[in-house]
C-alpha positions in Angstrom: 48.0 -2.5 1.7 47.7 -0.6 -1.6 44.2 -1.0 -3.8 46.2 -3.1 -6.3 46.6 -5.6 -3.5 44.6 -8.4 -3.5 43.1 -9.5 0.4 43.6 -13.3 1.0 40.9 -16.0 0.2 39.2 -16.4 3.8 39.3 -20.3 4.5 36.3 -22.6 3.3 35.2 -21.7 7.6 35.5 -18.6 6.8 33.3 -18.2 3.8 31.1 -20.0 5.2 31.1 -17.2 8.6 30.8 -14.1 6.4 28.4 -15.7 4.1 26.1 -16.8 7.4 26.8 -13.3 8.1 25.5 -11.3 5.2 22.5 -13.7 5.1 21.7 -12.5 8.4 22.2 -9.4 7.6 20.0 -9.0 4.3 16.9 -10.9 6.3 17.2 -8.0 9.2 17.1 -5.4 6.5 14.3 -6.7 4.9 12.4 -7.5 7.7 12.5 -3.9 8.8 10.9 -2.7 6.1 8.2 -5.8 4.8 4.7 -5.2 4.8 5.0 -1.3 4.4 3.5 -1.3 1.1 0.6 -3.9 3.0 0.4 -1.9 5.6 -0.5 1.0 3.2 -2.5 -0.6 0.9 -4.3 -2.3 4.5 -5.0 1.5 5.1 -5.8 2.5 1.9 -8.7 -0.3 2.1 -10.2 0.7 5.4 -9.7 4.4 4.2 -11.6 4.0 1.2 -14.6 2.1 2.3 -15.5 4.9 5.5 -15.2 7.5 2.7 -18.0 5.5 0.4 -19.4 5.0 3.5 -19.2 8.4 4.4 -20.7 10.2 1.1 -23.9 7.8 1.7 -24.6 9.5 5.1 -24.2 13.1 4.0 -26.6 14.3 2.0 -25.3 18.2 1.5 -22.2 18.5 -0.1 -20.3 20.4 2.5 -20.4 17.2 3.9 -18.9 15.5 1.0 -16.4 18.5 0.9 -14.6 17.7 4.8 -15.1 14.5 3.4 -13.0 14.2 1.1 -10.5 17.0 2.5 -9.9 13.6 5.8 -9.7 10.4 3.4 -6.6 13.1 1.5 -5.2 13.8 5.4 -5.3 10.4 5.7 -3.8 9.3 2.7 -1.5 11.7 3.6 -0.4 10.6 6.4 -0.5 7.2 5.8 2.0 7.5 2.2 4.2 9.4 5.0 4.1 7.2 8.4 4.3 3.5 6.0 5.8 4.5 2.1 8.3 7.2 3.2 12.1 6.0 3.6 11.1 2.2 3.5 14.5 0.4 3.0 13.6 -2.7 0.9 10.5 -3.4 -0.8 9.9 -7.6 -1.8 10.5 -9.1 -5.1 7.7 -8.5 -7.3 6.5 -5.8 -5.9 5.9 -3.3 -8.7 3.9 -5.4 -10.3 1.2 -6.1 -7.3 1.2 -2.1 -6.5 0.1 -1.1 -10.3 -2.1 -3.9 -10.6 -3.7 -2.8 -7.2 -3.8 0.8 -7.1 -4.3 0.9 -11.3 -8.0 -1.9 -10.2 -8.4 0.7 -7.4 -8.5 3.9 -9.4 -10.6 2.8 -12.0 -13.4 1.7 -9.7 -13.0 4.3 -7.7 -13.5 7.3 -10.8 -16.2 4.8 -12.1 -18.1 4.6 -8.9 -17.8 8.5 -7.7 -19.1 9.3 -11.5 -21.5 7.1 -11.3 -22.4 8.1 -8.1 -22.3 11.6 -7.9 -23.8 12.2 -11.2 -26.8 10.0 -11.1 -26.9 8.5 -8.2 -26.2 10.9 -5.2 -28.9 9.7 -3.1 -28.7 6.3 -2.9 -27.4 4.7 0.0 -27.3 1.1 -1.2 -25.0 2.6 -4.1 -22.4 4.1 -2.2 -22.6 1.5 0.2 -21.8 -1.3 -2.8 -19.3 1.3 -3.9 -17.7 0.9 -0.7 -17.2 -2.6 -1.0 -16.2 -3.0 -4.9 -13.7 0.0 -4.2 -12.4 -1.9 -1.3 -11.3 -5.2 -2.5 -8.8 -4.4 -5.7 -7.0 -2.7 -2.3 -7.5 -5.4 0.4 -6.9 -8.3 -2.8 -3.4 -6.0 -3.4 -2.5 -6.1 0.4 -3.3 -9.4 0.7 -0.6 -10.7 -2.3 1.9 -8.2 -0.8 1.9 -9.8 2.9 2.0 -13.1 1.3 5.2 -12.2 -1.4 
């Protein structure tokens, strides 16, 4: 058959079968990667919470630097495990992702600047910051899982 020849039109039953197979294949592809971003956001939320709790209980700078390195390693592992090779994203994921990560970034930066500048020894500050910095990521994970 040459490229200029057309295929015969399928019958109604053949068309229904082909559409069902196509829908099943698309559903399988979506299911294989549908919650990777929600899982990443959940893991990031847990790591952020533990990072701030760790800052509350680590009085010296050396311990805080080790903690920050560990936090970075966890985020790298999460990214390699859940984001790399994600075959597909849900409709609107970009908006949800940007909202969650941007809000987290602002809260995270403010919490670190205020805490490291004025309240380094305040356990209460770091515990409150742990909750505040975790909320945008947990909210984003919930929204992504519901989408």
